[in-house]
Backbone as a printed PyTorch tensor [residue, N CA C, xyz], in Angstrom:
tensor([[[ 32.2750,  72.4170, 145.4420],
         [ 32.5990,  73.8110, 145.2140],
         [ 31.7920,  74.6980, 146.1480]],

        [[ 32.3720,  75.8530, 146.4670],
         [ 31.7350,  76.7920, 147.3850],
         [ 30.7260,  77.6680, 146.6690]],

        [[ 30.1500,  78.6100, 147.4000],
         [ 29.1730,  79.5040, 146.8030],
         [ 29.7940,  80.3430, 145.6910]],

        [[ 29.0010,  80.6510, 144.7080],
         [ 29.4710,  81.4320, 143.5660],
         [ 29.7130,  82.8810, 143.9730]],

        [[ 30.8000,  83.4540, 143.4630],
         [ 31.1140,  84.8540, 143.7530],
         [ 30.8680,  85.7240, 142.5230]],

        [[ 30.1010,  85.2040, 141.5710],
         [ 29.7720,  85.9950, 140.3940],
         [ 30.9540,  86.2450, 139.4800]],

        [[ 31.9230,  85.3320, 139.4610],
         [ 33.0730,  85.4890, 138.5750],
         [ 34.1550,  86.3870, 139.1490]],

        [[ 33.9560,  86.9170, 140.3370],
         [ 34.9570,  87.7860, 140.9540],
         [ 35.8020,  86.9910, 141.9320]],

        [[ 37.0330,  87.4300, 142.0800],
         [ 37.9300,  86.8170, 143.0380],
         [ 37.6190,  87.3370, 144.4340]],

        [[ 37.6510,  86.4550, 145.4000],
         [ 37.4380,  86.8840, 146.7830],
         [ 38.6130,  87.7240, 147.2410]],

        [[ 38.3080,  88.7770, 147.9820],
         [ 39.3470,  89.6680, 148.4790],
         [ 39.7730,  89.2510, 149.8740]],

        [[ 41.0450,  89.4300, 150.1560],
         [ 41.5430,  89.1490, 151.5050],
         [ 41.1030,  90.2800, 152.4340]],

        [[ 41.2710,  90.0740, 153.7220],
         [ 40.9170,  91.1020, 154.6910],
         [ 41.7090,  92.3810, 154.4790]],

        [[ 42.9930,  92.2370, 154.1570],
         [ 43.8360,  93.4160, 153.9450],
         [ 43.4130,  94.1660, 152.6820]],

        [[ 43.0570,  93.4400, 151.6270],
         [ 42.5820,  94.0900, 150.3960],
         [ 41.3060,  94.8700, 150.6730]],

        [[ 40.4270,  94.2990, 151.4890],
         [ 39.1920,  94.9960, 151.8470],
         [ 39.4920,  96.2700, 152.6250]],

        [[ 40.4980,  96.2130, 153.5130],
         [ 40.8810,  97.3980, 154.2720],
         [ 41.4140,  98.4940, 153.3540]],

        [[ 42.2130,  98.1080, 152.3640],
         [ 42.7790,  99.0760, 151.4230],
         [ 41.6600,  99.7350, 150.6190]],

        [[ 40.7310,  98.9180, 150.1080],
         [ 39.6140,  99.4780, 149.3350],
         [ 38.7280, 100.3760, 150.1890]],

        [[ 38.5110,  99.9890, 151.4350],
         [ 37.7150, 100.7970, 152.3460],
         [ 38.3860, 102.1440, 152.6070]],

        [[ 39.7050, 102.1220, 152.7840],
         [ 40.4520, 103.3650, 152.9930],
         [ 40.3500, 104.2560, 151.7580]],

        [[ 40.4950, 103.6670, 150.5690],
         [ 40.3940, 104.4310, 149.3220],
         [ 39.0170, 105.0860, 149.2020]],

        [[ 37.9590, 104.3130, 149.4620],
         [ 36.5970, 104.8720, 149.4070],
         [ 36.4160, 105.9660, 150.4510]],

        [[ 37.0270, 105.7840, 151.6250],
         [ 36.9520, 106.8020, 152.6710],
         [ 37.5640, 108.1170, 152.2150]],

        [[ 38.7070, 108.0410, 151.5250],
         [ 39.3340, 109.2560, 150.9980],
         [ 38.4340, 109.9350, 149.9690]],

        [[ 37.8200, 109.1370, 149.0950],
         [ 36.9490, 109.7270, 148.0760],
         [ 35.7200, 110.3710, 148.7090]],

        [[ 35.1710, 109.7370, 149.7490],
         [ 34.0330, 110.3320, 150.4630],
         [ 34.4350, 111.6330, 151.1460]],

        [[ 35.6050, 111.6320, 151.7740],
         [ 36.0870, 112.8370, 152.4590],
         [ 36.3250, 113.9650, 151.4550]],

        [[ 36.7990, 113.6210, 150.2680],
         [ 37.0490, 114.6350, 149.2390],
         [ 35.7520, 115.3140, 148.8190]],

        [[ 34.6400, 114.5830, 148.8600],
         [ 33.3460, 115.1560, 148.4660],
         [ 32.9020, 116.2800, 149.3860]],

        [[ 33.4290, 116.3190, 150.6110],
         [ 33.0310, 117.3610, 151.5570],
         [ 33.8660, 118.6320, 151.3990]],

        [[ 34.8230, 118.6250, 150.4880],
         [ 35.7080, 119.7740, 150.2780],
         [ 35.2450, 120.5830, 149.0750]],

        [[ 35.7140, 121.8330, 148.9440],
         [ 35.3590, 122.6510, 147.7680],
         [ 35.7940, 121.9510, 146.4720]],

        [[ 35.0920, 122.2300, 145.3560],
         [ 35.3460, 121.5140, 144.0840],
         [ 36.8100, 121.5030, 143.6340]],

        [[ 37.5020, 122.6420, 143.7140],
         [ 38.8940, 122.6480, 143.2390],
         [ 39.7940, 121.8110, 144.1480]],

        [[ 39.5450, 121.8590, 145.4680],
         [ 40.3080, 121.0300, 146.4000],
         [ 39.9510, 119.5610, 146.2130]],

        [[ 38.6790, 119.2890, 145.9470],
         [ 38.2130, 117.9200, 145.7430],
         [ 38.9630, 117.2550, 144.6020]],

        [[ 39.0940, 117.9500, 143.4760],
         [ 39.7930, 117.3770, 142.3210],
         [ 41.2540, 117.0930, 142.6570]],

        [[ 41.8820, 118.0190, 143.3780],
         [ 43.2810, 117.8330, 143.7620],
         [ 43.4260, 116.6220, 144.7010]],

        [[ 42.5350, 116.5090, 145.6620],
         [ 42.5820, 115.3960, 146.6180],
         [ 42.3560, 114.0740, 145.8980]],

        [[ 41.3300, 114.0140, 145.0390],
         [ 41.0420, 112.7810, 144.3080],
         [ 42.2210, 112.3670, 143.4340]],

        [[ 42.8400, 113.3360, 142.7800],
         [ 43.9810, 113.0570, 141.9230],
         [ 45.1700, 112.5370, 142.7400]],

        [[ 45.4290, 113.2020, 143.8710],
         [ 46.5380, 112.8040, 144.7340],
         [ 46.3200, 111.3950, 145.2870]],

        [[ 45.1270, 111.1380, 145.7890],
         [ 44.8150, 109.8320, 146.3850],
         [ 44.9300, 108.7280, 145.3310]],

        [[ 44.3720, 108.9710, 144.1690],
         [ 44.4360, 107.9820, 143.0880],
         [ 45.8850, 107.6810, 142.7130]],

        [[ 46.6930, 108.7230, 142.5540],
         [ 48.0950, 108.5350, 142.1790],
         [ 48.8630, 107.7980, 143.2710]],

        [[ 48.6030, 108.1380, 144.5390],
         [ 49.2980, 107.5080, 145.6610],
         [ 48.9620, 106.0200, 145.7520]],

        [[ 47.6750, 105.6840, 145.6330],
         [ 47.2770, 104.2770, 145.7000],
         [ 47.8270, 103.5030, 144.5010]],

        [[ 47.7730, 104.1040, 143.3280],
         [ 48.2760, 103.4370, 142.1240],
         [ 49.7790, 103.1910, 142.2380]],

        [[ 50.5110, 104.1890, 142.7000],
         [ 51.9620, 104.0610, 142.8590],
         [ 52.2950, 102.9480, 143.8420]],

        [[ 51.6150, 102.9370, 144.9780],
         [ 51.8770, 101.8960, 145.9820],
         [ 51.4930, 100.5150, 145.4760]],

        [[ 50.4440, 100.4230, 144.6680],
         [ 50.0380,  99.1070, 144.1670],
         [ 51.0860,  98.5290, 143.2240]],

        [[ 51.8390,  99.3880, 142.5590],
         [ 52.8620,  98.9250, 141.6310],
         [ 54.2080,  98.6840, 142.3240]],

        [[ 54.5080,  99.4830, 143.3460],
         [ 55.8380,  99.4360, 143.9560],
         [ 55.9460,  98.5130, 145.1660]],

        [[ 54.8510,  98.2850, 145.8650],
         [ 54.9060,  97.5080, 147.0980],
         [ 54.5980,  96.0410, 146.7950]],

        [[ 55.4780,  95.1650, 147.2560],
         [ 55.2740,  93.7350, 147.0860],
         [ 54.0290,  93.3020, 147.8650]],

        [[ 53.1490,  92.5590, 147.2300],
         [ 51.8900,  92.1360, 147.8530],
         [ 52.0980,  91.2720, 149.0930]],

        [[ 53.2700,  90.7010, 149.2370],
         [ 53.5360,  89.8420, 150.3860],
         [ 54.2570,  90.5780, 151.5130]],

        [[ 54.5120,  91.8610, 151.3310],
         [ 55.1790,  92.6610, 152.3540],
         [ 54.1090,  93.2220, 153.2990]],

        [[ 53.5370,  92.3330, 154.1050],
         [ 52.3870,  92.6770, 154.9440],
         [ 52.7060,  93.7540, 155.9770]],

        [[ 53.9010,  93.7220, 156.5100],
         [ 54.2670,  94.7170, 157.5240],
         [ 54.2370,  96.1190, 156.9250]],

        [[ 54.7970,  96.2800, 155.7380],
         [ 54.8120,  97.5970, 155.0930],
         [ 53.3970,  98.0200, 154.6790]],

        [[ 52.6040,  97.0770, 154.2060],
         [ 51.2240,  97.3950, 153.8200],
         [ 50.4350,  97.8310, 155.0510]],

        [[ 50.6490,  97.1460, 156.1770],
         [ 49.9710,  97.5520, 157.4130],
         [ 50.4080,  98.9430, 157.8460]],

        [[ 51.6890,  99.2480, 157.6710],
         [ 52.1910, 100.5910, 157.9680],
         [ 51.4810, 101.6310, 157.0810]],

        [[ 51.3770, 101.3360, 155.7860],
         [ 50.7100, 102.2680, 154.8700],
         [ 49.2360, 102.4450, 155.2440]],

        [[ 48.5830, 101.3750, 155.6670],
         [ 47.1890, 101.4740, 156.1070],
         [ 47.0620, 102.3830, 157.3300]],

        [[ 47.9570, 102.1950, 158.3240],
         [ 47.9100, 103.0530, 159.5200],
         [ 48.1530, 104.5080, 159.1630]],

        [[ 49.1380, 104.7500, 158.2970],
         [ 49.4470, 106.1180, 157.8800],
         [ 48.2690, 106.7160, 157.1190]],

        [[ 47.6540, 105.9150, 156.2540],
         [ 46.5030, 106.3830, 155.4920],
         [ 45.3210, 106.7150, 156.3840]],

        [[ 45.0860, 105.8970, 157.4120],
         [ 43.9740, 106.1630, 158.3310],
         [ 44.1910, 107.4710, 159.0790]],

        [[ 45.4330, 107.7440, 159.4720],
         [ 45.7370, 109.0120, 160.1390],
         [ 45.5130, 110.1860, 159.1940]],

        [[ 45.9500, 110.0360, 157.9450],
         [ 45.7380, 111.1020, 156.9610],
         [ 44.2510, 111.3130, 156.7110]],

        [[ 43.4810, 110.2260, 156.6790],
         [ 42.0420, 110.3350, 156.4600],
         [ 41.3770, 111.0680, 157.6240]],

        [[ 41.8030, 110.7680, 158.8500],
         [ 41.2650, 111.4850, 160.0100],
         [ 41.5310, 112.9830, 159.8890]],

        [[ 42.7360, 113.3390, 159.4560],
         [ 43.0730, 114.7460, 159.2830],
         [ 42.2410, 115.3670, 158.1690]],

        [[ 42.0590, 114.6420, 157.0850],
         [ 41.2920, 115.1590, 155.9590],
         [ 39.8350, 115.3590, 156.3330]],

        [[ 39.3040, 114.5280, 157.2110],
         [ 37.9180, 114.6610, 157.6440],
         [ 37.6930, 115.8870, 158.5330]],

        [[ 38.7770, 116.4720, 159.0180],
         [ 38.6640, 117.6880, 159.8200],
         [ 38.1750, 118.8310, 158.9250]],

        [[ 37.2290, 119.6450, 159.4010],
         [ 36.7070, 120.7420, 158.5760],
         [ 37.7680, 121.7890, 158.2240]],

        [[ 38.8400, 121.8720, 159.0170],
         [ 39.8860, 122.8720, 158.7660],
         [ 40.8800, 122.4420, 157.6950]],

        [[ 40.8870, 121.1590, 157.3520],
         [ 41.8420, 120.6360, 156.3750],
         [ 41.2690, 120.7700, 154.9720]],

        [[ 42.1010, 121.3150, 154.0550],
         [ 41.6340, 121.4790, 152.6750],
         [ 42.3900, 120.6060, 151.6840]],

        [[ 43.5200, 120.0100, 152.0830],
         [ 44.2680, 119.2050, 151.1290],
         [ 45.1800, 118.2080, 151.8120]],

        [[ 45.9160, 117.4720, 151.0150],
         [ 46.8570, 116.4670, 151.5000],
         [ 48.2370, 116.7730, 150.9610]],

        [[ 49.2430, 116.2890, 151.6640],
         [ 50.5980, 116.3570, 151.1470],
         [ 51.2340, 114.9950, 151.3480]],

        [[ 52.3500, 114.7840, 150.7190],
         [ 52.9940, 113.4800, 150.7770],
         [ 54.3700, 113.6050, 151.3960]],

        [[ 54.7510, 112.5550, 152.1030],
         [ 56.0870, 112.4530, 152.6430],
         [ 56.6340, 111.1330, 152.1300]],

        [[ 57.7510, 111.1920, 151.4450],
         [ 58.3340, 109.9680, 150.9010],
         [ 59.1120, 109.2380, 151.9830]],

        [[ 58.6950, 108.0240, 152.2670],
         [ 59.3710, 107.1710, 153.2300],
         [ 59.6850, 105.8710, 152.5220]],

        [[ 60.9360, 105.4670, 152.5670],
         [ 61.2990, 104.2100, 151.9250],
         [ 61.9160, 103.2840, 152.9530]],

        [[ 61.6200, 102.0190, 152.8080],
         [ 62.1800, 100.9980, 153.6730],
         [ 62.9180, 100.0110, 152.7920]],

        [[ 64.0610,  99.5880, 153.2610],
         [ 64.8260,  98.5900, 152.5350],
         [ 64.1410,  97.2380, 152.7240]],

        [[ 64.0590,  96.4760, 151.6690],
         [ 63.4410,  95.1620, 151.7530],
         [ 64.4500,  94.1230, 152.2560]],

        [[ 65.7180,  94.5380, 152.4040],
         [ 66.7230,  93.6140, 152.9360],
         [ 66.9100,  93.9000, 154.4130]],

        [[ 67.4300,  92.9420, 155.1030],
         [ 67.6390,  93.0950, 156.5370],
         [ 68.8270,  94.0100, 156.7860]],

        [[ 68.6880,  94.9150, 157.7540],
         [ 69.7730,  95.8140, 158.1010],
         [ 70.8820,  95.0350, 158.8380]],

        [[ 72.1520,  95.3000, 158.4980],
         [ 73.2330,  94.6010, 159.2070],
         [ 73.3080,  95.0970, 160.6550]],

        [[ 73.6300,  94.1830, 161.5350],
         [ 73.7490,  94.5430, 162.9550],
         [ 75.1830,  94.8540, 163.2710]],

        [[ 75.4080,  95.9260, 164.0020],
         [ 76.7710,  96.3290, 164.3790],
         [ 77.1510,  95.7640, 165.7100]]])
């Protein structure tokens, strides 16, 4: 048997990236005014929770897309001029598109 992980499951590299992005959003929210901070924290929490329920864990391409989009949003949020976040709903079909 390998080294003990203290009863916790080892996280994959992608899971670590997702958690790091989430923590980054929470850190960025701390630099904003209190009322904006609560709104940002609420939005980020809801967005991550929604994606964790709706996105198939094996859909790596879509998860990588969400990570890239999240990193861009985090960069914008870290800007001193930015006070909040907004959402754009983008959906991808999990089936292959027919070719014409």
